[in-house]
N, C-alpha and C positions, 0 to 999 in steps of 0.2 A: 203381321210379319211377312206374309207371302206377298202382299201388295207392295210393301216396302222393298222387298227383294227384287220384285219385277221392275220397280221404278229406277233401279240403279242403271247408270250409263254403262256402255261397253267398256269404257276406260276404267271406271270404278270396279267393275267385275274382274277385269284382267289384273288390275293392281292388287286387289284382295287375294286372288288366286295365287299370285306370285308370293305375296306376304305369307300366306298359309304354308306354301311349300318351303319357304325359308325357315319358318318356325318349326316345321316338321323335321327339317334337316338338323336344326339345333338339338332336337331330341335324339339324333342318330338314327332316325327312321326315314324310310323303310330300311330295315336291316338287309345288307347285301345278300342276294341269292334266295330270299324268302318268297313265299306266296302271298300276294297282296290282292284283296278284294276291293273293288271301287264301284261307284255308281255312275250311271250316265245322267248328267244333270238335266233337270227340267224345272219349269215354273220358277226360274230365277235362282235355283240352288247354286251354291258355290261350285265353280268348275274345278274338279280334281285334276284337270289336264296337266298343270305344272308338277303336281305330285307324281302323276303317272310317268311323266318324262324323267323325273328324278329316280323313280323306281326302276325304269328301264335302264338308266345309266348305271345302276347298281346291280344289274343282272337279275332282277326280281321277275318272277312269273306273275302275270296279271290276270285277274278274273273279274267278270262283271255279272250282276244278277240276271237270272232268267226266271220268269214266272212259270212254274210247272203246273199249278192248279189254282185258278183264280178263286173258285168256290171255297177252297180250304186255305187260301192265303199262303200257298207254299211256293218256295223258290229254291234255286240252287245257284251255283256260281260256275260260269263257263269261261274257258280260257279266252283271252283277248290279247291280240298282239298289235293292234293298230291297222293290220291288213285284214282282220277278221270281217267276214261278210255279215252285215247286220240287217235285221228286219224289225219294223216297229211292232210292239205288242198292242193290246187294245187301248192303252193310254197314250200310244204314240212314242213310248220309250224304246230306243233301239236295243235289240238283244241279239246275241249270236244264235244262229240256228244249229246248235250242237249240244250234246249232253253236257251236264255240269257235275260238279262235285259238291258235297255238303260243306258248309262254311266252317265246320270243325277242323278241316284240313288246311285252312288259311292260318298264317301267322298274324296278319294284320287285316282288319276289315274297316274300310272307310265308310262312314255312315252319314247320309244327309240329315240335316236338322231344319225344322221349322222354327224351333226355339230350344234353348237349353239353359241350365243353370250351372253355377260354378262347381257344384258337387258332381256333375256328370249325368244328371237326369236329362232326358231328351223328350221333346215333343216332335213327333213325325207327322206324316200326312194323314194318319188315322186308320190306314188299312191294316196295320199290324204285322206286315210281312217280316220285318226285322225282328220284332219281339218274339214272334212264333219261331222263326228260324233259329235264333240264338238263345232260346229259352233254356237249353241244356247248361248254359254257363251259370245259371242261378242254382242248379241242383247238383253240380259237380265241383266239390271243393278242390280236387286235385287237377282238374282240367283247366289249364290256364290260357288256352288259345282258342280262337284268336283274340287279340286285343281289339276291342271295339273303340274306334276313334272317330268322333264326330268332326265334320268339317262345316264351318259356318262363318257368317259375317259377325263381327263383334256386336253389332247392334241387336242381334237376335238373342242376346243373353237376358234372361229374366232373373229377378231376385230369388225366385223359388218356383219349382214345378211340382205340383202334387203328384205323388207316386201312386200308381195302381199296382195291384198284386202281380199282374202279368208283365209289367215294365221291366226291361232288362237294362240296367245302368251301363253307361259307357265307361271305359277306362279313362277317357278324357275327351276334351274338345279343343281343337286348334282353330284359331281365327287369325286374321291378318295382324292382330295386335298382341295376342297373348295365348297362353296354353292354360287350360283349366282342368280340374279334376285330379285324379291320381297321376296322370301324365305330367302335371306341373311339378309333382314331387321328384320325378325323374330328372326334370330340367334343373331343379334346385340342387340336386345331388351332383349333377354334371358340372354345374357352375361352381359349386363349392370345391370340388376336387380340382378343377382347373386353376382356382385361385390359390390353393395350398402349395 
């Protein structure tokens, strides 16, 4: 999957990123004025840039991950406004050089995927940062935020991903072609209401 992502042309990547933003907008997301966490793309990951542009236009506050402890796979989310000064971490991923907040204070967190399935299970790069950071979502029935939403190319969908006990499922995945997981239910409800 990673090799296939990297093999995409600049035009294919840009078209997919625009398609994802359009599908996200169909969901009514990001909700105006909310806090949105996104990632800085690497290794051919889908670029969330058009989604961030949409979020800025809706008055959202944007945040990106910063690694706080590599040995413990810990991260936080630092404010990001496009003018934020960035510096590369040990993997070359740009990060703001400022303190961050815990992801529980975000309303929406956009998550990169190496692969995903239609039920919202995700395969990441393997370091476990997102699963560790958002593990609280699995143990708190009343805590509903943030919604974890994967962004991916449609070809990254697999029939099924085996779940591990520490895996945190996504609320949904948005690709250039479709919306998957529980987020798709929201899209169906919106479509039905508009047709009535």
